[in-house]
Biopython code that builds the backbone (N, CA, C, O; Angstrom):
import numpy as np
from Bio.PDB.StructureBuilder import StructureBuilder

atoms = [
    (1, "MET", "N", (-8.829, -43.737, 69.322)),
    (1, "MET", "CA", (-9.844, -43.003, 68.585)),
    (1, "MET", "C", (-10.781, -44.003, 67.904)),
    (1, "MET", "O", (-10.341, -45.037, 67.403)),
    (2, "PHE", "N", (-12.072, -43.684, 67.893)),
    (2, "PHE", "CA", (-13.083, -44.544, 67.305)),
    (2, "PHE", "C", (-13.466, -44.046, 65.919)),
    (2, "PHE", "O", (-13.342, -42.861, 65.610)),
    (3, "GLN", "N", (-13.926, -44.961, 65.106)),
    (3, "GLN", "CA", (-14.452, -44.591, 63.801)),
    (3, "GLN", "C", (-15.922, -44.228, 63.978)),
    (3, "GLN", "O", (-16.666, -44.973, 64.616)),
    (4, "THR", "N", (-16.349, -43.099, 63.426)),
    (4, "THR", "CA", (-17.753, -42.716, 63.535)),
    (4, "THR", "C", (-18.583, -43.453, 62.494)),
    (4, "THR", "O", (-18.108, -43.786, 61.409)),
    (5, "ILE", "N", (-19.836, -43.697, 62.860)),
    (5, "ILE", "CA", (-20.788, -44.371, 61.979)),
    (5, "ILE", "C", (-21.810, -43.332, 61.540)),
    (5, "ILE", "O", (-22.513, -42.756, 62.369)),
    (6, "ALA", "N", (-21.887, -43.099, 60.247)),
    (6, "ALA", "CA", (-22.796, -42.087, 59.715)),
    (6, "ALA", "C", (-24.183, -42.670, 59.463)),
    (6, "ALA", "O", (-24.318, -43.827, 59.064)),
    (7, "ASP", "N", (-25.199, -41.864, 59.700)),
    (7, "ASP", "CA", (-26.594, -42.198, 59.394)),
    (7, "ASP", "C", (-27.055, -43.556, 59.905)),
    (7, "ASP", "O", (-27.479, -44.397, 59.112)),
    (8, "PRO", "N", (-26.983, -43.785, 61.201)),
    (8, "PRO", "CA", (-27.479, -45.060, 61.724)),
    (8, "PRO", "C", (-29.011, -45.099, 61.688)),
    (8, "PRO", "O", (-29.668, -44.061, 61.777)),
    (9, "ALA", "N", (-29.556, -46.278, 61.560)),
    (9, "ALA", "CA", (-31.009, -46.440, 61.645)),
    (9, "ALA", "C", (-31.444, -46.161, 63.082)),
    (9, "ALA", "O", (-30.710, -46.448, 64.028)),
    (10, "ASP", "N", (-32.636, -45.603, 63.237)),
    (10, "ASP", "CA", (-33.152, -45.309, 64.576)),
    (10, "ASP", "C", (-33.177, -46.549, 65.458)),
    (10, "ASP", "O", (-32.842, -46.488, 66.641)),
    (11, "CYS", "N", (-33.578, -47.679, 64.869)),
    (11, "CYS", "CA", (-33.658, -48.912, 65.658)),
    (11, "CYS", "C", (-32.273, -49.375, 66.103)),
    (11, "CYS", "O", (-32.141, -50.023, 67.142)),
    (12, "GLU", "N", (-31.239, -49.048, 65.328)),
    (12, "GLU", "CA", (-29.871, -49.394, 65.736)),
    (12, "GLU", "C", (-29.474, -48.624, 66.987)),
    (12, "GLU", "O", (-28.930, -49.196, 67.932)),
    (13, "VAL", "N", (-29.748, -47.332, 66.987)),
    (13, "VAL", "CA", (-29.415, -46.497, 68.139)),
    (13, "VAL", "C", (-30.204, -46.948, 69.363)),
    (13, "VAL", "O", (-29.661, -47.026, 70.465)),
    (14, "ARG", "N", (-31.486, -47.246, 69.165)),
    (14, "ARG", "CA", (-32.310, -47.707, 70.292)),
    (14, "ARG", "C", (-31.834, -49.051, 70.817)),
    (14, "ARG", "O", (-31.918, -49.316, 72.016)),
    (15, "SER", "N", (-31.332, -49.903, 69.923)),
    (15, "SER", "CA", (-30.786, -51.190, 70.357)),
    (15, "SER", "C", (-29.562, -50.994, 71.238)),
    (15, "SER", "O", (-29.380, -51.707, 72.224)),
    (16, "VAL", "N", (-28.727, -50.030, 70.882)),
    (16, "VAL", "CA", (-27.550, -49.725, 71.694)),
    (16, "VAL", "C", (-27.991, -49.213, 73.062)),
    (16, "VAL", "O", (-27.409, -49.578, 74.084)),
    (17, "ILE", "N", (-29.018, -48.370, 73.077)),
    (17, "ILE", "CA", (-29.541, -47.846, 74.351)),
    (17, "ILE", "C", (-30.075, -48.997, 75.196)),
    (17, "ILE", "O", (-29.788, -49.079, 76.390)),
    (18, "ARG", "N", (-30.844, -49.878, 74.580)),
    (18, "ARG", "CA", (-31.423, -51.010, 75.319)),
    (18, "ARG", "C", (-30.322, -51.907, 75.884)),
    (18, "ARG", "O", (-30.387, -52.324, 77.041)),
    (19, "PHE", "N", (-29.316, -52.199, 75.069)),
    (19, "PHE", "CA", (-28.199, -53.042, 75.491)),
    (19, "PHE", "C", (-27.442, -52.393, 76.654)),
    (19, "PHE", "O", (-27.174, -53.035, 77.669)),
    (20, "SER", "N", (-27.105, -51.113, 76.488)),
    (20, "SER", "CA", (-26.351, -50.408, 77.530)),
    (20, "SER", "C", (-27.156, -50.297, 78.815)),
    (20, "SER", "O", (-26.613, -50.435, 79.911)),
    (21, "ASN", "N", (-28.451, -50.046, 78.677)),
    (21, "ASN", "CA", (-29.316, -49.947, 79.846)),
    (21, "ASN", "C", (-29.378, -51.286, 80.586)),
    (21, "ASN", "O", (-29.395, -51.320, 81.817)),
    (22, "ALA", "N", (-29.413, -52.397, 79.824)),
    (22, "ALA", "CA", (-29.429, -53.722, 80.453)),
    (22, "ALA", "C", (-28.145, -53.989, 81.230)),
    (22, "ALA", "O", (-28.138, -54.780, 82.173)),
    (23, "LYS", "N", (-27.053, -53.324, 80.830)),
    (23, "LYS", "CA", (-25.775, -53.459, 81.540)),
    (23, "LYS", "C", (-25.647, -52.414, 82.651)),
    (23, "LYS", "O", (-24.569, -52.224, 83.214)),
    (24, "ASN", "N", (-26.771, -51.733, 82.963)),
    (24, "ASN", "CA", (-26.842, -50.723, 84.016)),
    (24, "ASN", "C", (-25.932, -49.514, 83.775)),
    (24, "ASN", "O", (-25.416, -48.917, 84.720)),
    (25, "VAL", "N", (-25.742, -49.165, 82.502)),
    (25, "VAL", "CA", (-24.999, -47.946, 82.170)),
    (25, "VAL", "C", (-25.960, -46.772, 82.352)),
    (25, "VAL", "O", (-27.114, -46.846, 81.932)),
    (26, "LYS", "N", (-25.499, -45.710, 82.963)),
    (26, "LYS", "CA", (-26.332, -44.534, 83.231)),
    (26, "LYS", "C", (-26.675, -43.820, 81.917)),
    (26, "LYS", "O", (-25.879, -43.838, 80.979)),
    (27, "PRO", "N", (-27.862, -43.189, 81.845)),
    (27, "PRO", "CA", (-28.287, -42.519, 80.615)),
    (27, "PRO", "C", (-27.298, -41.477, 80.091)),
    (27, "PRO", "O", (-27.086, -41.381, 78.882)),
    (28, "ASP", "N", (-26.689, -40.693, 80.993)),
    (28, "ASP", "CA", (-25.743, -39.681, 80.509)),
    (28, "ASP", "C", (-24.508, -40.318, 79.879)),
    (28, "ASP", "O", (-23.942, -39.770, 78.933)),
    (29, "GLU", "N", (-24.091, -41.461, 80.393)),
    (29, "GLU", "CA", (-22.954, -42.186, 79.819)),
    (29, "GLU", "C", (-23.352, -42.832, 78.490)),
    (29, "GLU", "O", (-22.552, -42.872, 77.556)),
    (30, "ILE", "N", (-24.580, -43.334, 78.404)),
    (30, "ILE", "CA", (-25.073, -43.889, 77.138)),
    (30, "ILE", "C", (-25.043, -42.795, 76.076)),
    (30, "ILE", "O", (-24.573, -43.020, 74.961)),
    (31, "HIS", "N", (-25.544, -41.610, 76.423)),
    (31, "HIS", "CA", (-25.565, -40.504, 75.467)),
    (31, "HIS", "C", (-24.149, -40.133, 75.040)),
    (31, "HIS", "O", (-23.897, -39.899, 73.858)),
    (32, "ARG", "N", (-23.239, -40.079, 75.986)),
    (32, "ARG", "CA", (-21.851, -39.719, 75.668)),
    (32, "ARG", "C", (-21.257, -40.720, 74.679)),
    (32, "ARG", "O", (-20.572, -40.329, 73.734)),
    (33, "GLN", "N", (-21.517, -42.001, 74.895)),
    (33, "GLN", "CA", (-20.993, -43.036, 74.013)),
    (33, "GLN", "C", (-21.640, -42.972, 72.627)),
    (33, "GLN", "O", (-20.969, -43.165, 71.613)),
    (34, "LEU", "N", (-22.947, -42.700, 72.591)),
    (34, "LEU", "CA", (-23.632, -42.564, 71.304)),
    (34, "LEU", "C", (-23.028, -41.428, 70.484)),
    (34, "LEU", "O", (-22.765, -41.585, 69.291)),
    (35, "VAL", "N", (-22.811, -40.290, 71.128)),
    (35, "VAL", "CA", (-22.227, -39.135, 70.444)),
    (35, "VAL", "C", (-20.816, -39.461, 69.961)),
    (35, "VAL", "O", (-20.418, -39.050, 68.871)),
    (36, "GLU", "N", (-20.080, -40.183, 70.754)),
    (36, "GLU", "CA", (-18.710, -40.548, 70.406)),
    (36, "GLU", "C", (-18.665, -41.394, 69.131)),
    (36, "GLU", "O", (-17.778, -41.212, 68.298)),
    (37, "ILE", "N", (-19.603, -42.300, 68.979)),
    (37, "ILE", "CA", (-19.607, -43.213, 67.836)),
    (37, "ILE", "C", (-20.433, -42.688, 66.659)),
    (37, "ILE", "O", (-20.006, -42.794, 65.509)),
    (38, "TYR", "N", (-21.614, -42.123, 66.939)),
    (38, "TYR", "CA", (-22.522, -41.726, 65.861)),
    (38, "TYR", "C", (-22.477, -40.241, 65.522)),
    (38, "TYR", "O", (-23.041, -39.832, 64.507)),
    (39, "GLY", "N", (-21.828, -39.431, 66.335)),
    (39, "GLY", "CA", (-21.739, -38.004, 66.054)),
    (39, "GLY", "C", (-22.734, -37.193, 66.870)),
    (39, "GLY", "O", (-23.619, -37.735, 67.532)),
    (40, "GLU", "N", (-22.563, -35.885, 66.803)),
    (40, "GLU", "CA", (-23.344, -34.946, 67.629)),
    (40, "GLU", "C", (-24.848, -35.005, 67.393)),
    (40, "GLU", "O", (-25.625, -34.764, 68.317)),
    (41, "ASN", "N", (-25.270, -35.320, 66.181)),
    (41, "ASN", "CA", (-26.696, -35.251, 65.840)),
    (41, "ASN", "C", (-27.437, -36.570, 66.020)),
    (41, "ASN", "O", (-28.535, -36.735, 65.489)),
    (42, "VAL", "N", (-26.861, -37.501, 66.752)),
    (42, "VAL", "CA", (-27.461, -38.827, 66.858)),
    (42, "VAL", "C", (-28.791, -38.802, 67.608)),
    (42, "VAL", "O", (-29.796, -39.286, 67.088)),
    (43, "MET", "N", (-28.813, -38.254, 68.802)),
    (43, "MET", "CA", (-30.015, -38.217, 69.634)),
    (43, "MET", "C", (-29.709, -37.328, 70.828)),
    (43, "MET", "O", (-28.579, -37.299, 71.315)),
    (44, "THR", "N", (-30.708, -36.609, 71.294)),
    (44, "THR", "CA", (-30.481, -35.735, 72.444)),
    (44, "THR", "C", (-30.402, -36.561, 73.733)),
    (44, "THR", "O", (-30.853, -37.705, 73.795)),
    (45, "ASP", "N", (-29.819, -35.947, 74.741)),
    (45, "ASP", "CA", (-29.731, -36.581, 76.052)),
    (45, "ASP", "C", (-31.126, -36.879, 76.596)),
    (45, "ASP", "O", (-31.352, -37.927, 77.202)),
    (46, "GLY", "N", (-32.057, -35.957, 76.379)),
    (46, "GLY", "CA", (-33.436, -36.147, 76.846)),
    (46, "GLY", "C", (-34.114, -37.333, 76.188)),
    (46, "GLY", "O", (-34.866, -38.060, 76.838)),
    (47, "MET", "N", (-33.855, -37.535, 74.895)),
    (47, "MET", "CA", (-34.451, -38.677, 74.195)),
    (47, "MET", "C", (-33.842, -39.987, 74.681)),
    (47, "MET", "O", (-34.539, -40.996, 74.784)),
    (48, "VAL", "N", (-32.556, -39.976, 74.978)),
    (48, "VAL", "CA", (-31.929, -41.180, 75.533)),
    (48, "VAL", "C", (-32.605, -41.533, 76.851)),
    (48, "VAL", "O", (-32.938, -42.693, 77.096)),
    (49, "ARG", "N", (-32.806, -40.517, 77.707)),
    (49, "ARG", "CA", (-33.465, -40.748, 78.994)),
    (49, "ARG", "C", (-34.894, -41.270, 78.797)),
    (49, "ARG", "O", (-35.343, -42.136, 79.548)),
    (50, "LYS", "N", (-35.605, -40.752, 77.797)),
    (50, "LYS", "CA", (-36.965, -41.208, 77.505)),
    (50, "LYS", "C", (-36.956, -42.694, 77.120)),
    (50, "LYS", "O", (-37.785, -43.468, 77.597)),
    (51, "TRP", "N", (-36.013, -43.084, 76.253)),
    (51, "TRP", "CA", (-35.941, -44.484, 75.840)),
    (51, "TRP", "C", (-35.528, -45.391, 76.991)),
    (51, "TRP", "O", (-36.024, -46.512, 77.102)),
    (52, "VAL", "N", (-34.630, -44.923, 77.843)),
    (52, "VAL", "CA", (-34.240, -45.713, 79.023)),
    (52, "VAL", "C", (-35.462, -45.948, 79.910)),
    (52, "VAL", "O", (-35.673, -47.059, 80.395)),
    (53, "ARG", "N", (-36.270, -44.902, 80.123)),
    (53, "ARG", "CA", (-37.496, -45.046, 80.929)),
    (53, "ARG", "C", (-38.433, -46.069, 80.305)),
    (53, "ARG", "O", (-38.986, -46.923, 80.997)),
    (54, "GLN", "N", (-38.608, -45.974, 78.983)),
    (54, "GLN", "CA", (-39.513, -46.914, 78.309)),
    (54, "GLN", "C", (-39.014, -48.356, 78.435)),
    (54, "GLN", "O", (-39.806, -49.267, 78.674)),
    (55, "PHE", "N", (-37.723, -48.562, 78.277)),
    (55, "PHE", "CA", (-37.181, -49.918, 78.425)),
    (55, "PHE", "C", (-37.304, -50.399, 79.873)),
    (55, "PHE", "O", (-37.580, -51.574, 80.116)),
    (56, "ASN", "N", (-37.103, -49.508, 80.818)),
    (56, "ASN", "CA", (-37.263, -49.871, 82.229)),
    (56, "ASN", "C", (-38.717, -50.193, 82.563)),
    (56, "ASN", "O", (-38.993, -50.981, 83.468)),
    (57, "ASP", "N", (-39.647, -49.576, 81.824)),
    (57, "ASP", "CA", (-41.073, -49.827, 82.037)),
    (57, "ASP", "C", (-41.561, -51.086, 81.320)),
    (57, "ASP", "O", (-42.749, -51.408, 81.371)),
    (58, "GLY", "N", (-40.646, -51.804, 80.649)),
    (58, "GLY", "CA", (-41.019, -53.066, 80.048)),
    (58, "GLY", "C", (-41.051, -53.100, 78.535)),
    (58, "GLY", "O", (-41.305, -54.154, 77.951)),
    (59, "ARG", "N", (-40.802, -51.983, 77.888)),
    (59, "ARG", "CA", (-40.794, -52.002, 76.424)),
    (59, "ARG", "C", (-39.611, -52.834, 75.939)),
    (59, "ARG", "O", (-38.505, -52.725, 76.468)),
    (60, "ASN", "N", (-39.856, -53.669, 74.926)),
    (60, "ASN", "CA", (-38.808, -54.498, 74.345)),
    (60, "ASN", "C", (-38.536, -54.156, 72.892)),
    (60, "ASN", "O", (-37.453, -54.437, 72.378)),
    (61, "ASN", "N", (-39.510, -53.553, 72.227)),
    (61, "ASN", "CA", (-39.420, -53.274, 70.803)),
    (61, "ASN", "C", (-38.616, -51.999, 70.558)),
    (61, "ASN", "O", (-38.903, -50.960, 71.154)),
    (62, "VAL", "N", (-37.614, -52.073, 69.685)),
    (62, "VAL", "CA", (-36.796, -50.902, 69.361)),
    (62, "VAL", "C", (-37.266, -50.233, 68.076)),
    (62, "VAL", "O", (-36.701, -49.219, 67.666)),
    (63, "HIS", "N", (-38.288, -50.785, 67.440)),
    (63, "HIS", "CA", (-38.792, -50.239, 66.173)),
    (63, "HIS", "C", (-39.914, -49.245, 66.424)),
    (63, "HIS", "O", (-40.566, -49.274, 67.468)),
    (64, "ASP", "N", (-40.133, -48.353, 65.441)),
    (64, "ASP", "CA", (-41.214, -47.385, 65.528)),
    (64, "ASP", "C", (-42.552, -48.113, 65.564)),
    (64, "ASP", "O", (-42.742, -49.146, 64.922)),
    (65, "GLU", "N", (-43.463, -47.547, 66.329)),
    (65, "GLU", "CA", (-44.810, -48.107, 66.369)),
    (65, "GLU", "C", (-45.638, -47.484, 65.263)),
    (65, "GLU", "O", (-45.318, -46.395, 64.785)),
    (66, "ALA", "N", (-46.693, -48.157, 64.852)),
    (66, "ALA", "CA", (-47.559, -47.657, 63.787)),
    (66, "ALA", "C", (-48.212, -46.350, 64.209)),
    (66, "ALA", "O", (-48.621, -46.179, 65.357)),
    (67, "TRP", "N", (-48.298, -45.445, 63.264)),
    (67, "TRP", "CA", (-48.953, -44.159, 63.526)),
    (67, "TRP", "C", (-50.460, -44.345, 63.484)),
    (67, "TRP", "O", (-50.974, -45.162, 62.720)),
    (68, "SER", "N", (-51.148, -43.598, 64.292)),
    (68, "SER", "CA", (-52.606, -43.711, 64.322)),
    (68, "SER", "C", (-53.257, -42.616, 63.497)),
    (68, "SER", "O", (-54.465, -42.406, 63.607)),
    (69, "GLY", "N", (-52.502, -41.926, 62.687)),
    (69, "GLY", "CA", (-53.016, -40.810, 61.892)),
    (69, "GLY", "C", (-53.779, -41.272, 60.674)),
    (69, "GLY", "O", (-54.134, -42.442, 60.531)),
    (70, "ARG", "N", (-54.015, -40.325, 59.814)),
    (70, "ARG", "CA", (-54.770, -40.547, 58.597)),
    (70, "ARG", "C", (-54.016, -41.513, 57.684)),
    (70, "ARG", "O", (-52.812, -41.352, 57.486)),
    (71, "PRO", "N", (-54.696, -42.505, 57.127)),
    (71, "PRO", "CA", (-54.014, -43.458, 56.247)),
    (71, "PRO", "C", (-53.622, -42.806, 54.925)),
    (71, "PRO", "O", (-54.260, -41.852, 54.482)),
    (72, "SER", "N", (-52.593, -43.315, 54.314)),
    (72, "SER", "CA", (-52.099, -42.789, 53.045)),
    (72, "SER", "C", (-53.053, -43.151, 51.917)),
    (72, "SER", "O", (-53.633, -44.237, 51.908)),
    (73, "VAL", "N", (-53.213, -42.231, 50.959)),
    (73, "VAL", "CA", (-54.037, -42.503, 49.782)),
    (73, "VAL", "C", (-53.183, -43.014, 48.629)),
    (73, "VAL", "O", (-53.708, -43.369, 47.573)),
    (74, "VAL", "N", (-51.878, -43.052, 48.827)),
    (74, "VAL", "CA", (-50.973, -43.506, 47.780)),
    (74, "VAL", "C", (-50.974, -45.037, 47.742)),
    (74, "VAL", "O", (-50.806, -45.702, 48.764)),
    (75, "ASN", "N", (-51.165, -45.569, 46.547)),
    (75, "ASN", "CA", (-51.098, -47.016, 46.355)),
    (75, "ASN", "C", (-50.388, -47.297, 45.035)),
    (75, "ASN", "O", (-50.068, -46.366, 44.296)),
    (76, "ASP", "N", (-50.143, -48.542, 44.739)),
    (76, "ASP", "CA", (-49.403, -48.910, 43.525)),
    (76, "ASP", "C", (-50.115, -48.454, 42.263)),
    (76, "ASP", "O", (-49.471, -48.046, 41.296)),
    (77, "GLY", "N", (-51.441, -48.520, 42.266)),
    (77, "GLY", "CA", (-52.207, -48.096, 41.093)),
    (77, "GLY", "C", (-52.039, -46.619, 40.813)),
    (77, "GLY", "O", (-51.853, -46.225, 39.662)),
    (78, "LEU", "N", (-52.101, -45.793, 41.850)),
    (78, "LEU", "CA", (-51.934, -44.357, 41.683)),
    (78, "LEU", "C", (-50.529, -44.029, 41.192)),
    (78, "LEU", "O", (-50.359, -43.184, 40.313)),
    (79, "VAL", "N", (-49.536, -44.683, 41.746)),
    (79, "VAL", "CA", (-48.153, -44.453, 41.324)),
    (79, "VAL", "C", (-47.987, -44.816, 39.853)),
    (79, "VAL", "O", (-47.326, -44.091, 39.110)),
    (80, "ALA", "N", (-48.574, -45.923, 39.429)),
    (80, "ALA", "CA", (-48.487, -46.344, 38.028)),
    (80, "ALA", "C", (-49.146, -45.323, 37.104)),
    (80, "ALA", "O", (-48.620, -45.029, 36.031)),
    (81, "LYS", "N", (-50.298, -44.779, 37.514)),
    (81, "LYS", "CA", (-50.988, -43.777, 36.702)),
    (81, "LYS", "C", (-50.158, -42.504, 36.575)),
    (81, "LYS", "O", (-50.081, -41.920, 35.493)),
    (82, "VAL", "N", (-49.546, -42.076, 37.654)),
    (82, "VAL", "CA", (-48.711, -40.874, 37.623)),
    (82, "VAL", "C", (-47.507, -41.110, 36.712)),
    (82, "VAL", "O", (-47.160, -40.237, 35.916)),
    (83, "HIS", "N", (-46.881, -42.250, 36.813)),
    (83, "HIS", "CA", (-45.736, -42.572, 35.940)),
    (83, "HIS", "C", (-46.153, -42.576, 34.482)),
    (83, "HIS", "O", (-45.414, -42.098, 33.622)),
    (84, "GLU", "N", (-47.335, -43.114, 34.196)),
    (84, "GLU", "CA", (-47.843, -43.151, 32.827)),
    (84, "GLU", "C", (-48.019, -41.742, 32.281)),
    (84, "GLU", "O", (-47.611, -41.456, 31.156)),
    (85, "LYS", "N", (-48.621, -40.868, 33.066)),
    (85, "LYS", "CA", (-48.813, -39.476, 32.633)),
    (85, "LYS", "C", (-47.478, -38.782, 32.414)),
    (85, "LYS", "O", (-47.343, -37.974, 31.495)),
    (86, "MET", "N", (-46.507, -39.083, 33.234)),
    (86, "MET", "CA", (-45.189, -38.462, 33.086)),
    (86, "MET", "C", (-44.490, -38.965, 31.821)),
    (86, "MET", "O", (-43.769, -38.206, 31.174)),
    (87, "ARG", "N", (-44.694, -40.235, 31.463)),
    (87, "ARG", "CA", (-44.103, -40.766, 30.232)),
    (87, "ARG", "C", (-44.778, -40.164, 29.007)),
    (87, "ARG", "O", (-44.128, -39.947, 27.985)),
    (88, "GLU", "N", (-46.088, -39.889, 29.103)),
    (88, "GLU", "CA", (-46.820, -39.284, 27.993)),
    (88, "GLU", "C", (-46.344, -37.860, 27.726)),
    (88, "GLU", "O", (-46.294, -37.421, 26.577)),
    (89, "ASN", "N", (-45.995, -37.143, 28.791)),
    (89, "ASN", "CA", (-45.614, -35.737, 28.654)),
    (89, "ASN", "C", (-44.427, -35.465, 29.572)),
    (89, "ASN", "O", (-44.576, -35.410, 30.793)),
    (90, "SER", "N", (-43.253, -35.296, 28.980)),
    (90, "SER", "CA", (-42.048, -35.084, 29.792)),
    (90, "SER", "C", (-42.049, -33.724, 30.489)),
    (90, "SER", "O", (-41.230, -33.489, 31.378)),
    (91, "ARG", "N", (-42.940, -32.844, 30.107)),
    (91, "ARG", "CA", (-43.039, -31.529, 30.757)),
    (91, "ARG", "C", (-44.179, -31.501, 31.787)),
    (91, "ARG", "O", (-44.743, -30.447, 32.079)),
    (92, "PHE", "N", (-44.493, -32.637, 32.306)),
    (92, "PHE", "CA", (-45.549, -32.811, 33.299)),
    (92, "PHE", "C", (-45.203, -31.994, 34.547)),
    (92, "PHE", "O", (-44.101, -32.122, 35.081)),
    (93, "THR", "N", (-46.127, -31.161, 35.014)),
    (93, "THR", "CA", (-45.870, -30.296, 36.171)),
    (93, "THR", "C", (-46.693, -30.731, 37.374)),
    (93, "THR", "O", (-47.613, -31.541, 37.257)),
    (94, "ILE", "N", (-46.354, -30.190, 38.506)),
    (94, "ILE", "CA", (-47.115, -30.465, 39.727)),
    (94, "ILE", "C", (-48.552, -29.966, 39.573)),
    (94, "ILE", "O", (-49.486, -30.622, 40.033)),
    (95, "ARG", "N", (-48.734, -28.816, 38.931)),
    (95, "ARG", "CA", (-50.079, -28.284, 38.696)),
    (95, "ARG", "C", (-50.893, -29.285, 37.885)),
    (95, "ARG", "O", (-52.055, -29.538, 38.201)),
    (96, "MET", "N", (-50.292, -29.855, 36.840)),
    (96, "MET", "CA", (-50.984, -30.843, 36.028)),
    (96, "MET", "C", (-51.306, -32.082, 36.855)),
    (96, "MET", "O", (-52.363, -32.691, 36.689)),
    (97, "LEU", "N", (-50.391, -32.451, 37.742)),
    (97, "LEU", "CA", (-50.613, -33.589, 38.623)),
    (97, "LEU", "C", (-51.855, -33.353, 39.471)),
    (97, "LEU", "O", (-52.690, -34.245, 39.620)),
    (98, "CYS", "N", (-51.977, -32.147, 40.029)),
    (98, "CYS", "CA", (-53.141, -31.809, 40.873)),
    (98, "CYS", "C", (-54.436, -31.830, 40.052)),
    (98, "CYS", "O", (-55.486, -32.248, 40.540)),
    (99, "ASP", "N", (-54.343, -31.376, 38.809)),
    (99, "ASP", "CA", (-55.541, -31.347, 37.960)),
    (99, "ASP", "C", (-55.977, -32.756, 37.551)),
    (99, "ASP", "O", (-57.171, -33.054, 37.527)),
    (100, "LYS", "N", (-55.021, -33.613, 37.233)),
    (100, "LYS", "CA", (-55.336, -34.974, 36.785)),
    (100, "LYS", "C", (-55.740, -35.891, 37.933)),
    (100, "LYS", "O", (-56.566, -36.789, 37.763)),
    (101, "PHE", "N", (-55.147, -35.654, 39.110)),
    (101, "PHE", "CA", (-55.399, -36.535, 40.262)),
    (101, "PHE", "C", (-55.779, -35.704, 41.479)),
    (101, "PHE", "O", (-54.960, -35.491, 42.374)),
    (102, "PRO", "N", (-57.031, -35.234, 41.511)),
    (102, "PRO", "CA", (-57.442, -34.354, 42.637)),
    (102, "PRO", "C", (-57.453, -35.072, 43.971)),
    (102, "PRO", "O", (-57.773, -34.468, 44.995)),
]
sb = StructureBuilder()
sb.init_structure("model")
sb.init_model(0)
sb.init_chain("A")
sb.init_seg("    ")
for serial, (resi, resn, name, xyz) in enumerate(atoms, 1):
    if name == "N":
        sb.init_residue(resn, " ", resi, " ")
    sb.init_atom(name, np.array(xyz, "f"), 0.0, 1.0, " ", f" {name:<3s}", serial, name[0])
structure = sb.get_structure()
């Protein structure tokens, strides 16, 4: 019996897929082994197959790629201002947050 590993990082699971794929382990067997060690909710069989295809197509990076969406407006200055307002008034609400920082 194996010990299960809870809450693995995505890059850890992808590294296992990449390693197993390099050893010519079939995707369904990779998925079975992942479930055995990481539990039922680790990754679907379809996602394992997708990652195997990507690695076979030459991908080497197991980390998430940068999103091309809208950039975040949150910065250290904004966080500091929100913390300051919360220290001034311990009953600070989300509504007040929206009013102070539109």
